[in-house]
Structures are given as structure tokens and as C-alpha cells.
C-alpha positions in Angstrom: -7.6 -37.0 -9.2 -5.0 -34.6 -10.8 -5.5 -34.3 -14.6 -3.2 -32.1 -16.9 -3.9 -31.2 -20.6 -0.9 -30.3 -22.9 -2.0 -28.8 -26.1 -0.5 -26.1 -28.3 -4.0 -25.1 -29.7 -5.7 -23.3 -27.1 -9.4 -23.5 -28.2 -9.1 -27.2 -28.5 -7.2 -27.5 -25.0 -10.3 -25.4 -23.5 -12.9 -27.7 -25.5 -11.4 -30.6 -23.9 -11.4 -29.1 -20.5 -15.2 -28.5 -20.9 -15.9 -31.8 -22.2 -13.8 -33.1 -19.0 -15.7 -31.2 -16.6 -19.0 -32.9 -17.9 -17.5 -36.0 -17.1 -16.7 -34.6 -13.4 -13.0 -34.7 -14.1 -11.1 -31.0 -12.9 -8.2 -30.4 -14.6 -5.6 -28.7 -12.7 -3.3 -27.3 -15.4 -3.0 -26.7 -19.2 0.2 -26.8 -20.9 0.9 -25.3 -24.4 4.3 -26.4 -25.3 7.1 -28.9 -24.9 9.4 -26.4 -22.9 6.4 -25.5 -20.8 5.8 -29.0 -19.8 9.4 -29.9 -18.8 9.6 -26.9 -16.7 6.3 -27.6 -14.9 7.0 -31.6 -14.3 10.4 -30.6 -13.1 9.1 -28.3 -10.5 5.7 -29.9 -9.7 4.1 -33.1 -8.5 3.4 -35.3 -11.6 -0.6 -36.1 -12.4 -2.5 -39.1 -12.5 -3.4 -38.8 -15.8 -2.2 -36.6 -18.9 -4.0 -35.8 -21.9 -1.2 -35.0 -24.5 -1.2 -33.9 -28.1 1.6 -35.6 -30.1 2.7 -32.4 -31.9 3.0 -29.1 -30.0 4.3 -25.8 -31.1 7.9 -26.2 -30.2 8.6 -29.9 -31.1 7.2 -33.4 -30.5 5.6 -34.0 -27.3 7.8 -37.2 -26.7 10.6 -34.7 -25.9 9.1 -34.2 -22.8 10.0 -37.6 -21.8 13.5 -37.4 -22.9 14.0 -34.8 -19.8 11.7 -35.8 -17.3 10.7 -39.2 -15.8 7.3 -39.4 -16.0 5.0 -42.4 -14.9 1.8 -40.7 -15.4 -1.1 -42.6 -17.3 -1.2 -41.0 -20.8 -3.9 -40.6 -23.0 -3.0 -39.1 -26.5 -4.9 -36.9 -28.5 -4.1 -36.9 -32.3 -5.0 -36.1 -35.9 -2.9 -38.8 -37.3 -4.0 -41.6 -39.5 -4.8 -45.1 -38.8 -1.1 -46.4 -40.1 0.5 -44.3 -37.3 -2.0 -45.3 -34.6 -1.1 -48.8 -34.7 1.8 -47.6 -32.8 -0.5 -47.0 -30.3 -2.1 -50.2 -30.2 1.4 -52.1 -29.8 2.4 -50.1 -26.8 -1.5 -50.5 -25.4 -1.7 -46.6 -25.1 -5.1 -45.2 -24.9 -5.7 -42.5 -27.8 -8.4 -39.9 -28.8 -8.6 -38.7 -32.5 -9.4 -35.2 -33.2 -11.9 -33.4 -33.2 -12.6 -35.3 -30.0 -16.1 -37.2 -29.8 -18.0 -36.9 -26.4 -18.7 -40.9 -26.3 -15.1 -41.6 -27.4 -13.5 -39.5 -24.4 -16.1 -40.9 -21.9 -14.9 -44.4 -23.3 -11.2 -43.6 -22.8 -12.0 -42.0 -19.2 -13.6 -45.0 -18.2 -11.1 -47.3 -19.7 -8.7 -45.5 -17.6 -10.3 -45.5 -14.5 -11.3 -49.5 -15.0 -7.1 -50.0 -15.4 -5.9 -47.6 -12.9 -2.9 -49.8 -11.4 -1.7 -51.1 -14.6 -1.8 -47.3 -16.6 -0.1 -45.9 -13.4 2.6 -48.2 -14.0 2.9 -48.3 -17.7 6.2 -47.8 -19.3 5.9 -46.4 -22.7 8.5 -47.0 -25.5 8.4 -43.9 -27.2 11.0 -44.5 -29.6 8.8 -47.2 -31.1 6.0 -44.8 -31.5 8.3 -42.1 -33.1 9.5 -44.7 -35.9 5.8 -45.1 -36.7 4.7 -41.7 -37.2 5.4 -40.5 -40.8 6.9 -37.3 -41.1 5.5 -36.1 -37.6 7.2 -32.8 -37.8 5.0 -31.6 -40.5 1.5 -30.8 -39.6 -0.1 -30.8 -43.2 -3.5 -29.2 -43.6 -5.5 -29.3 -46.9 -4.6 -26.5 -49.5 -7.0 -27.4 -52.3 -10.6 -28.3 -52.8 -12.5 -29.6 -56.0 -16.0 -29.5 -57.0 -18.1 -30.8 -60.0 -19.5 -28.0 -62.3 -21.3 -29.8 -64.9 -18.8 -32.4 -66.8 -15.7 -30.2 -65.3 -13.8 -30.1 -62.0 -12.9 -26.9 -60.7 -10.2 -26.8 -58.3 -10.2 -23.9 -55.4 -7.1 -23.1 -53.0 -7.9 -22.1 -49.5 -6.8 -18.6 -50.3 -9.7 -18.6 -52.7 -12.5 -19.2 -50.2 -14.4 -16.8 -47.6 -16.3 -19.6 -45.9 -17.5 -23.2 -45.6 -21.2 -23.8 -44.5 -24.0 -26.4 -44.2 -27.5 -26.2 -45.7 -30.3 -28.5 -46.8 -27.6 -31.4 -45.7 -24.8 -30.4 -47.9 -21.8 -28.5 -47.6 -20.9 -25.6 -49.5 -17.7 -23.4 -50.0 -18.0 -19.7 -50.8 -15.5 -18.3 -52.8 -13.7 -14.9 -53.1 -15.4 -14.0 -56.5 -18.9 -14.3 -54.6 -19.7 -17.8 -55.9 -21.3 -21.1 -53.8 -20.2 -24.3 -54.9 -21.3 -27.9 -53.2 -18.3 -30.3 -52.0 -18.4 -33.7 -51.3 -17.5 -33.5 -47.5 -18.8 -32.6 -44.2 -17.9 -29.9 -41.6 -16.9 -32.3 -39.3 -14.4 -33.8 -41.7 -13.2 -30.2 -42.4 -12.2 -29.5 -38.7 -9.4 -32.4 -39.3 -8.4 -30.9 -43.0 -8.4 -26.9 -42.3 -5.5 -24.9 -40.7 -6.8 -23.9 -37.5 -4.8 -20.7 -37.6 -6.5 -19.6 -40.8 -10.0 -20.8 -40.2 -12.5 -21.3 -37.6 -15.6 -22.9 -37.1 -17.8 -20.4 -35.3 -21.0 -22.4 -35.4 -22.4 -25.8 -36.2 -23.2 -24.4 -39.5 -19.8 -22.2 -40.5 -16.2 -22.1 -41.1 -14.8 -18.7 -41.8 -11.7 -17.6 -43.0 -10.0 -15.0 -41.0 -8.6 -13.4 -44.1 -12.2 -12.7 -45.3 -13.6 -11.1 -42.2 -14.7 -7.3 -43.0 -16.3 -6.3 -39.4 -17.6 -8.0 -36.3 -20.8 -6.8 -34.8 -22.2 -7.5 -31.1 -25.2 -9.4 -31.8 -28.1 -10.7 -29.6 -27.6 -12.9 -26.6 -24.0 -12.2 -26.0 -23.1 -13.5 -29.8 -21.1 -12.0 -32.4 -22.2 -11.4 -36.0 -19.4 -11.6 -38.7 -19.4 -9.6 -42.1 -17.4 -11.1 -44.6 -16.1 -9.7 -47.8 -18.4 -11.0 -50.1 -20.9 -13.7 -48.7 -24.4 -12.1 -47.6 -27.0 -15.0 -48.4 -27.6 -15.3 -44.9 -26.3 -14.1 -41.5 -23.1 -15.4 -40.1 -23.2 -15.6 -36.5 -20.7 -17.1 -33.9 -22.3 -19.5 -31.4 -22.6 -17.7 -27.7 -20.4 -20.7 -26.3 -17.9 -20.1 -28.9 -17.5 -16.5 -28.6 -14.6 -16.3 -26.1 -12.3 -19.0 -28.0 -13.3 -17.0 -31.3 -11.7 -13.5 -29.8 -8.6 -15.3 -28.6 -8.5 -17.2 -32.0 -8.5 -13.7 -33.6 -5.5 -12.9 -31.5 -3.5 -15.9 -32.3 
């Protein structure tokens, strides 16, 4: 089976590739832009299955199909909300919400395999989908967070925040003035809300702001230790399986 991933965020593409390998699905190619995809499909055999992000760095992925007639099966990966996703239901297209869950990915793959003849010949009306997407060219990330302090609400911009971390079943933010505040969310929710160019999830416990990194030190078991400008209450360690992606994130 020929499988292609089209995703502009390279760490997300690699993560999906690893997840698919655990399902014994080999990804032949990873593409990262509309222009790359058009060039590839113009000069190569089309795949059986495409995992396709809606918003790519140089435009909507639908623009690929304006230039090239593709009959591959498609599983969309998207961070769009439930309102937009009714477009996919109307068109009988499979989709996965980011961050992608292992069980949901496996279910989508199994559904594809069970409906191979139908999916292979599916004609998608991309215009209907585009009409239901609200401002699809603007990928908006959260800019402010609030927390309750006594009877008051404090507001923090993302520029005020060095890191987010979990501790004792709570989620905290640490500010540039060296204070910690409990917030009403989870690190899983933050994966959808934070700009991936500014924040990276280095482990199950930590998101770090690239602008708050003071030093990076080699650590045991091929890991990395991060020194932030102010946070020193516990060690900030990049998980071994995330070191490669973290290094590439630093260079984006």
C-alpha cells in the first residue's frame, strides 16, 4: 500500500509517520507544502491513501486538487472545530482531530481498509468543504491565559509565559517574573491552543517557550536538559524520543 503524508509541521508529520509504522503501514513520502505536493503528483504515481492537513504553509491543501486530478483515498488531519467538521461528514470523508490519538488513527485506518473500493473511487466536492470552513487561511492560536488569584482574575499573554507544566494532577504556567499559577486546562488541550513555532512539548510534563530557553545541556540516556531564564523548581528534560524533533524545532 502506497501512503503519503502531507503536513507542513515537520514534527507532526514525523509523529504521524511513527504512529502509522506501529500499525504496520509504511509511509513512502512526506510532503510539506501545496507546491511540493503538486510537483510530486504531477511526476509520480498517485498513492492509495493520503493523510492530508487542511492548512499548509503556502495555502489550503485543496489547491492541490485544483491543479492535479487525484483519486487517492484521503484521511484529513485538522485542528478545526466541530462546526467545520460537518463538511467532512457530508462528504463521507474520514478525518482526525489534532493532536491525533492512537486509537482514533487505528479506527480510521481500519475503516479505510474495510471500504477500499468505495474510498478509492470517492469523488470529493472540495468547494462544499471550503464553504463550511470559517476563515481557513487564518490559523489562530491562543494569545492570553487567565487564572484566578483570590477574588481576582489575572491575565497573562503568551510572551509572559516561560513554560507550562503538570504537577500533582494540575496544570501550571510559569511566568517571566518567576511565579507559578494554576490554570484550568490540560497539556493535551494546550497542544491545540499554542503556536507550535513558539512552544514545544518536550515531555509528558512540559511545554517550553523557545524565547525562554537560556541553555541546553546533554543529559543522561541521550536526553537533553533545558535551562530556562527563571524556572528552576525542577529539572526540565527533553524526553529521549522527542530529542530529534526538538532539535529540528529549534531550527525552524
